[in-house]
VOLO-198675 format. One record per atom (N, C-alpha, C): residue in one letter; x, y, z. Coordinates in pm, whole numbers, padded with zeros to 5 digits, always signed. Example, Ala and Ser with C-alpha at 12.3 -4.5 7.8 and 13.67 -1.06 7.14 Angstrom:
VOLO-198675
a+01319-00569+00780;a+01230-00450+00780;a+01320-00330+00780;s+01285-00225+00708;s+01367-00106+00714;s+01290+00003+00787;
END
This chain:
VOLO-198675
m+11587+08115+10463;m+11520+08245+10455;m+11378+08214+10497;i+11306+08318+10570;i+11184+08307+10612;i+11107+08428+10556;y+10999+08407+10494;y+10904+08547+10457;y+10757+08515+10501;r+10704+08619+10571;r+10556+08602+10590;r+10484+08607+10459;q+10403+08512+10448;q+10315+08520+10315;q+10218+08652+10303;l+10197+08695+10191;l+10129+08814+10156;l+10001+08769+10082;d+09891+08825+10109;d+09754+08791+10037;d+09769+08873+09908;d+09662+08851+09842;d+09623+08925+09692;d+09637+09077+09721;n+09618+09127+09810;n+09623+09272+09858;n+09750+09340+09913;g+09855+09231+09949;g+09971+09289+09968;g+09971+09277+10117;d+09861+09221+10207;d+09866+09218+10352;d+09928+09102+10402;y+09996+09113+10522;y+10032+08978+10584;y+09909+08864+10588;t+09940+08738+10606;t+09866+08633+10629;t+09864+08595+10751;f+09752+08573+10825;f+09738+08530+10975;f+09647+08396+10976;g+09662+08327+11080;g+09554+08243+11128;g+09594+08072+11087;s+09737+08055+11034;s+09753+07919+10984;s+09880+07891+11046;g+09944+07962+11140;g+10056+07929+11214;g+10193+07940+11123;l+10264+07816+11107;l+10379+07820+11023;l+10363+07799+10883;a+10223+07798+10849;a+10188+07790+10704;a+10144+07905+10644;n+10173+08018+10741;n+10158+08152+10683;n+10290+08207+10643;y+10388+08121+10635;y+10544+08154+10595;y+10603+08087+10495;y+10677+08142+10396;y+10774+08068+10329;y+10885+08026+10399;h+10923+07933+10377;h+11059+07889+10462;h+11154+07812+10362;n+11251+07884+10308;n+11370+07823+10217;n+11284+07776+10093;t+11207+07844+10026;t+11138+07823+09916;t+11168+07924+09801;p+11148+07895+09670;p+11156+07987+09564;p+11032+08089+09559;d+10931+08041+09628;d+10834+08148+09637;d+10862+08261+09725;g+10929+08228+09845;g+10970+08337+09924;g+11065+08428+09845;v+11150+08384+09777;v+11251+08484+09713;v+11172+08547+09620;a+11084+08486+09541;a+10980+08566+09444;a+10910+08679+09522;q+10842+08643+09633;q+10783+08769+09716;q+10885+08870+09756;a+11016+08828+09802;a+11097+08944+09813;a+11138+09016+09705;v+11148+08958+09579;v+11145+09057+09477;v+11043+09139+09444;q+10912+09100+09455;q+10803+09169+09427;q+10778+09286+09520;t+10806+09259+09666;t+10823+09377+09749;t+10916+09471+09733;r+11046+09444+09677;r+11139+09535+09640;r+11099+09606+09516;l+11036+09547+09435;l+10988+09628+09318;l+10896+09708+09336;k+10826+09716+09448;k+10725+09805+09472;k+10776+09922+09576;l+10895+09900+09611;l+10969+10008+09705;l+11030+10099+09633;w+11000+10233+09654;w+11087+10341+09602;w+11219+10348+09671;s+11337+10379+09601;s+11460+10428+09666;s+11444+10531+09745;g+11487+10534+09866;g+11472+10646+09964;g+11355+10624+10053;e+11261+10531+10027;e+11146+10520+10104;e+11157+10463+10249;w+11267+10356+10254;w+11270+10260+10371;w+11381+10330+10448;f+11344+10393+10564;f+11441+10459+10639;f+11560+10368+10685;l+11554+10242+10695;l+11674+10178+10744;l+11779+10145+10651;d+11732+10157+10499;d+11822+10153+10391;d+11783+10235+10271;i+11808+10354+10274;i+11759+10451+10156;i+11810+10425+10037;t+11901+10334+10005;t+11949+10303+09882;t+11874+10175+09828;d+11793+10104+09906;d+11712+10013+09862;d+11603+10026+09791;g+11567+09970+09697;g+11433+09982+09612;g+11464+10029+09475;v+11363+10063+09396;v+11362+10091+09267;v+11393+10252+09251;p+11493+10299+09162;p+11530+10436+09140;p+11418+10502+09048;f+11281+10510+09100;f+11185+10559+08996;f+11218+10714+08972;m+11253+10792+09085;m+11278+10943+09052;m+11409+10948+08985;g+11414+11007+08870;g+11547+10999+08800;g+11596+10901+08726;g+11544+10779+08760;g+11573+10673+08686;g+11477+10613+08595;i+11368+10623+08628;i+11238+10559+08537;i+11149+10662+08507;l+11112+10735+08605;l+11009+10840+08568;l+11059+10948+08494;g+11015+11004+08399;g+11061+11124+08332;g+11091+11077+08181;k+11114+11184+08107;k+11145+11167+07968;k+11278+11076+07949;y+11274+11009+07820;y+11378+10954+07785;y+11455+10840+07856;t+11359+10777+07941;t+11408+10669+08018;t+11369+10540+07965;g+11292+10533+07839;g+11254+10403+07793;g+11358+10310+07777;d+11468+10313+07742;d+11562+10224+07704;d+11645+10182+07850;t+11619+10265+07964;t+11691+10193+08094;t+11594+10150+08173;i+11461+10144+08153;i+11383+10095+08261;i+11393+09949+08290;n+11405+09876+08186;n+11431+09718+08197;n+11544+09684+08258;q+11666+09762+08238;q+11803+09738+08298;q+11778+09773+08436;l+11724+09882+08486;l+11728+09900+08630;l+11620+09810+08706;i+11515+09768+08652;i+11433+09656+08701;i+11529+09533+08726;a+11570+09504+08616;a+11663+09384+08622;a+11755+09362+08705;q+11810+09491+08747;q+11918+09504+08865;q+11865+09490+08980;v+11750+09546+09017;v+11678+09532+09132;v+11666+09385+09155;v+11623+09321+09066;v+11584+09161+09062;v+11705+09092+09114;l+11818+09115+09034;l+11932+09053+09069;l+11984+09078+09204;d+11966+09196+09255;d+12033+09215+09376;d+11953+09180+09501;t+11833+09112+09480;t+11758+09063+09591;t+11827+08946+09654;t+11809+08944+09752;t+11886+08805+09828;t+11811+08684+09802;g+11899+08601+09755;g+11843+08465+09731;g+11819+08450+09559;v+11839+08563+09492;v+11837+08551+09342;v+11970+08502+09292;l+11991+08400+09215;l+12120+08349+09155;l+12116+08419+08999;s+12008+08427+08931;s+12011+08464+08779;s+11873+08501+08750;i+11846+08563+08626;i+11744+08578+08545;i+11730+08492+08442;v+11637+08405+08423;v+11625+08301+08317;v+11585+08355+08212;s+11455+08433+08225;s+11387+08496+08114;s+11336+08623+08168;f+11307+08726+08097;f+11254+08869+08146;f+11201+08938+08035;s+11082+08984+08072;s+11016+09099+07975;s+10955+09194+08071;g+10964+09312+08038;g+10888+09426+08101;g+10855+09526+08018;v+10727+09576+08044;v+10668+09694+07944;v+10612+09792+08025;y+10675+09905+08016;y+10625+10030+08078;y+10525+10092+07996;n+10402+10116+08061;n+10291+10196+08005;n+10279+10351+08047;g+10312+10418+07949;g+10332+10574+08007;g+10186+10625+08019;d+10083+10569+07979;d+09936+10631+07991;d+09912+10612+08143;d+09922+10496+08187;d+09869+10494+08320;d+09993+10471+08408;r+10108+10470+08373;r+10220+10477+08455;r+10248+10340+08520;s+10227+10241+08454;s+10239+10102+08528;s+10358+10038+08444;y+10409+09942+08507;y+10513+09862+08458;y+10473+09707+08480;h+10473+09634+08370;h+10424+09509+08363;h+10551+09421+08352;i+10576+09326+08452;i+10687+09235+08436;i+10644+09078+08414;n+10714+09020+08370;n+10702+08876+08343;n+10843+08794+08332;a+10877+08731+08431;a+11017+08684+08453;a+11028+08558+08522;v+11141+08477+08503;v+11159+08344+08554;v+11292+08377+08633;i+11303+08363+08742;i+11436+08372+08825;i+11479+08226+08874;d+11615+08235+08873;d+11678+08097+08934;d+11719+08156+09074;t+11671+08097+09175;t+11698+08117+09312;t+11794+08025+09382;i+11816+08036+09509;i+11906+07950+09578;i+11830+07811+09613;y+11689+07817+09601;y+11599+07710+09629;y+11522+07653+09490;g+11564+07690+09388;g+11497+07665+09266;g+11435+07767+09174;t+11344+07736+09074;t+11302+07866+08988;t+11177+07917+09042;a+11147+08033+09016;a+11036+08107+09058;a+10984+08202+08942;n+10874+08240+08944;n+10808+08318+08838;n+10767+08451+08918;i+10814+08568+08843;i+10756+08693+08873;i+10678+08756+08788;y+10557+08809+08809;y+10476+08864+08717;y+10388+08946+08785;g+10319+09055+08726;g+10246+09139+08771;g+10279+09286+08718;a+10185+09376+08788;a+10196+09520+08753;a+10263+09608+08880;f+10340+09695+08854;f+10391+09760+08953;f+10373+09939+08922;
END
């Protein structure tokens, strides 16, 4: 698996040749997970089923019990992820952010997933 590395702003990195890519590494799979967590289902024209079901699944009343399950399923459905070793996620309704802290087992080793989405 090859993924172009992203910078802190989520933009592609350039200028370092092959060093700008993850090649068969846990960090590449972790980046794929983080990218999918930022994708709303229906947003990508090539596969409208891919991404997080924010509308009707996460955003709205009475979804608090299902958010972590939906997010965990997106993580598990990412290519290269074998299992979730540890997982914690908190939805903040005030600013509509979701904070995740997880460790995943990938086909290349373990990786950390953390941040706000």
